[in-house]
C-alpha positions, 0 to 999 in steps of 0.5 A: 789287327795291326800291321808290321813292316820291314824295309829290305835294301838291295843292291843291283848293278850299283843301284841301291833300292829300299823296298818296304814290305807291309804285312799283318801283325800276326806274322813275325818280322824274322819269319817274313825277312827270312822267307823274302831273303831266301826267295830273293837269294834264289835270283842272286840278290839277298837283301839286307833288313835295314829297318822294321817296326809297326805301321798305323796305316790310317795315319801313316806313321811308323814306329816301334821295333822288331824284337825277333830281328833286333832292329828298330824303326827309322820312323820318319825315314820309313814313313817317307819311303813307304809314302813315296814308293809308288813314285821313287820305287825305293831308289835312294 
């Protein structure tokens, strides 16, 4: 079993954040994105999907694309975002 990810971009009070979501590859990118967009829109902030792909957690590399969303991985940019998220909280 591998892992997929999507990166959601949110804008709140002029602050842009990118939030990586990592989940098992048994789930479909499009379904995860739609579910999260629906839930977040209930709180007044519908995010945009800016990247999607697969992630190899043991080496920390991002690659590939989501055919269901029609979006590619940003590879190195996504790897840096995911690795730095505990420190930068997705603020770009």
